[in-house]
C-alpha positions in Angstrom: -2.3 -29.3 23.9 -1.7 -30.4 20.4 1.8 -31.7 20.0 3.7 -33.7 17.2 4.3 -37.4 17.9 7.7 -38.2 18.5 9.2 -40.9 16.0 11.4 -42.7 18.4 8.4 -43.7 20.5 6.5 -45.5 17.9 8.6 -46.2 14.7 5.9 -48.3 13.0 3.2 -45.6 13.5 5.6 -43.1 12.2 6.6 -45.3 9.1 2.7 -45.8 8.3 2.0 -42.1 8.4 5.0 -41.4 6.2 3.8 -43.9 3.8 0.2 -42.7 3.8 1.4 -39.2 3.2 3.7 -40.2 0.3 0.7 -42.1 -1.2 -1.4 -38.7 -1.2 1.4 -37.0 -3.4 1.7 -37.6 -7.2 4.7 -39.5 -8.3 6.4 -36.6 -9.9 5.9 -34.3 -6.9 9.7 -33.6 -6.2 10.5 -32.9 -9.9 7.7 -30.4 -10.1 8.8 -28.6 -6.8 12.4 -28.4 -8.1 11.4 -27.4 -11.7 9.1 -24.4 -10.2 12.0 -23.5 -7.9 14.4 -23.2 -10.7 12.0 -21.1 -12.9 11.5 -18.7 -10.1 15.2 -18.5 -9.6 16.0 -17.9 -13.2 13.7 -15.1 -14.0 12.4 -12.6 -11.7 8.7 -12.3 -11.3 6.7 -9.1 -12.3 6.1 -8.2 -8.7 9.8 -8.3 -8.2 10.6 -5.9 -11.1 8.1 -3.5 -9.8 9.3 -3.7 -6.2 12.7 -3.0 -7.7 11.4 0.2 -9.6 9.8 1.7 -6.5 13.0 1.1 -4.5 15.0 3.2 -7.2 15.0 6.8 -5.5 15.1 8.6 -8.9 12.0 6.6 -10.1 10.2 7.1 -7.2 10.9 10.9 -7.0 9.8 10.9 -10.8 6.5 9.2 -9.9 5.9 11.6 -7.1 6.5 14.6 -9.2 4.0 13.3 -11.9 1.4 12.6 -9.2 1.8 16.0 -7.8 1.6 17.6 -11.4 -1.6 15.6 -12.1 -3.1 16.8 -8.9 -2.3 20.5 -9.7 -3.7 20.2 -13.2 -6.8 18.9 -12.1 -7.1 21.4 -9.2 -6.4 24.2 -11.6 -9.0 23.0 -14.2 -11.7 22.7 -11.4 -10.9 26.3 -10.0 -10.7 27.8 -13.5 -14.1 26.1 -14.5 -15.7 27.5 -11.2 -14.3 30.9 -11.7 -15.7 31.0 -15.3 -19.1 30.0 -14.1 -19.0 33.0 -11.6 -17.7 35.5 -14.1 -20.4 34.6 -16.9 -23.0 34.7 -14.2 -21.9 38.2 -13.1 -21.9 39.2 -16.9 -25.3 37.8 -17.4 -26.6 40.1 -14.5 -24.9 43.1 -15.9 -26.4 42.4 -19.4 -29.7 42.1 -17.9 -29.3 45.3 -16.1 -28.0 47.1 -19.2 -31.0 45.7 -21.2 -33.5 47.1 -18.7 -32.0 50.6 -19.1 -32.1 50.4 -23.0 -35.7 51.8 -23.3 -34.9 55.1 -21.4 
């Protein structure tokens, strides 16, 4: 089992580990962390604004209505195009039959 060392058992070892860990960090690490935290607190991130937008019931309803409208328009366009092709094929057949009766 991997357990954390207890600093009260060997304080010198703990102090050496802390010194080694501190040597790995840049000298202005704490300032950078605090500056980044302040920036994030002062201005909301883009994903936060998007998240708030989707939690607005009216905006979510409008977005859903737009998506449904787009789906209906696409379905209607496809259906109308297919119906036009079928009707034109029927008229071509009728025109060929009439043309074959013309010589009589």
